[in-house]
Every structure is written in C-alpha cells, then in structure tokens.
C-alpha positions as CSV (number, residue, x, y, z in Angstrom):
1,X,-2.2,37.2,-4.0
2,X,-5.4,35.2,-4.1
3,X,-5.8,32.6,-1.4
4,X,-2.8,33.8,0.6
5,X,-4.7,33.6,3.9
6,X,-5.5,30.3,5.5
7,X,-9.0,30.4,6.9
8,X,-9.3,26.8,8.3
9,X,-7.6,23.5,8.2
10,X,-9.1,20.0,8.5
11,X,-7.6,16.6,7.7
12,X,-9.7,14.8,5.1
13,X,-9.6,11.2,3.9
14,X,-9.4,10.1,0.3
15,X,-13.2,9.7,0.0
16,X,-13.7,13.3,1.0
17,X,-11.0,14.4,-1.5
18,X,-12.8,12.5,-4.2
19,X,-16.1,14.2,-3.3
20,X,-14.5,17.7,-3.2
21,X,-12.9,17.2,-6.6
22,X,-16.2,15.8,-8.1
23,X,-18.0,19.0,-6.9
24,X,-15.3,21.2,-8.3
25,X,-15.4,19.4,-11.6
26,X,-19.1,20.2,-11.9
27,X,-18.2,23.9,-11.6
28,X,-15.2,24.0,-13.9
29,X,-12.5,21.9,-15.4
30,X,-9.9,20.6,-13.0
31,X,-6.3,21.9,-13.2
32,X,-3.6,19.4,-14.1
33,X,-2.7,18.8,-10.4
34,X,-6.3,18.3,-9.4
35,X,-6.8,15.9,-12.3
36,X,-3.8,13.9,-11.1
37,X,-5.2,13.9,-7.6
38,X,-8.6,12.7,-8.8
39,X,-7.0,9.8,-10.6
40,X,-4.9,8.9,-7.5
41,X,-7.9,9.0,-5.1
42,X,-10.0,7.0,-7.6
43,X,-7.3,4.3,-7.7
44,X,-6.4,4.2,-4.0
45,X,-9.5,4.9,-2.0
46,X,-10.5,1.7,-0.4
47,X,-13.9,2.5,1.2
48,X,-17.2,3.9,0.2
49,X,-18.2,7.2,1.7
50,X,-20.6,5.6,4.1
51,X,-18.0,3.1,5.3
52,X,-15.6,5.9,5.7
53,X,-18.0,7.7,8.1
54,X,-18.6,4.5,10.0
55,X,-14.9,3.7,10.6
56,X,-14.3,7.4,11.5
57,X,-16.9,7.0,14.3
58,X,-15.5,3.7,15.4
59,X,-11.9,5.2,15.5
60,X,-13.1,8.3,17.4
61,X,-14.1,6.0,20.3
62,X,-10.5,4.9,20.6
63,X,-8.9,7.2,23.2
64,X,-5.9,9.3,22.1
65,X,-6.4,9.3,18.4
66,X,-6.0,12.7,16.7
67,X,-8.1,13.5,13.6
68,X,-4.9,13.3,11.5
69,X,-4.1,9.8,12.7
70,X,-7.7,8.7,12.2
71,X,-7.5,9.9,8.5
72,X,-4.3,8.0,8.0
73,X,-5.8,4.9,9.4
74,X,-8.9,5.3,7.1
75,X,-6.7,5.8,4.1
76,X,-4.3,2.9,4.8
77,X,-6.4,0.3,6.7
78,X,-3.3,-1.2,8.3
79,X,-3.0,-5.0,8.5
80,X,0.0,-5.2,10.9
81,X,0.9,-3.7,14.2
82,X,4.2,-2.3,12.8
83,X,2.2,-0.2,10.3
84,X,0.0,1.2,13.1
85,X,3.1,2.1,15.1
86,X,4.5,4.0,12.1
87,X,1.4,6.2,12.0
88,X,2.1,7.7,15.4
89,X,4.7,10.3,16.1
90,X,7.9,9.1,17.8
91,X,7.1,11.0,21.0
92,X,3.6,9.4,21.2
93,X,4.2,5.7,21.2
94,X,1.1,3.4,20.9
95,X,0.5,0.6,23.3
96,X,-0.2,-2.9,22.2
97,X,-3.9,-2.9,23.3
98,X,-4.6,0.3,21.4
99,X,-2.8,-1.0,18.3
100,X,-4.8,-4.2,18.4
101,X,-8.1,-2.3,18.8
102,X,-7.1,-0.2,15.7
103,X,-6.3,-3.4,13.7
104,X,-9.6,-5.0,14.7
105,X,-11.5,-1.9,13.5
106,X,-9.5,-1.7,10.3
107,X,-10.0,-5.5,9.6
108,X,-13.8,-5.0,9.9
109,X,-13.8,-2.5,7.0
110,X,-11.1,-4.1,4.8
111,X,-12.5,-5.7,1.7
C-alpha cells in the first residue's frame, strides 16, 4: 500500500493548507476531496500568510500553548473567553490571564 507509513506529523493552519494545495494543483489536478478542502480553506481562512506567521510567533511567546492549540487559535481567532477555554483539553484548564492574553493577540489580527 502506498503511503502506509507515517513519516512525520505537524499541525498546519488553513493558510498552510491553502499553500500546500496550490502547490499540488500546479503539479497535477486535485482529487475530489482535495478540491473540496481547497474551497473550504479559501472560504474560511481569515489571515494572510504573513499575518499567520506573525500571530504564530506572538502565540509562541505565551507559555503553555502547544502547536496544535496555536493552530486552532490561528484558524478560529476567538472573540470570547469561553471559546478559548474550549480549545484546551479538559485536563489542561486555561487560567483567566492566559485566556485574556490569547484574546488580546487574536483581536490584534482580526479584521
């Protein structure tokens, strides 16, 4: 079976998915699923690639954020504390100060 071995894994935000699919589209036609994904990311990505990199750097400075949570924050750009709390696992609650810091960073990049 082709591709049965996972070589690496990395969480990517919607902008990175858009770029990956654009590169793949140059090489060959996209499959049905890839085409649906391209349509989805075109519709729901909220930031430009440069903004995405800047917010990633800002969020990396917040202690205790995993790469997966950073990607979720970039994709969603939460507006309320309750949304930020839902992004974290139940066994890893977020304190109010960290949630507010995340909201402040997201607000800076929201259009």
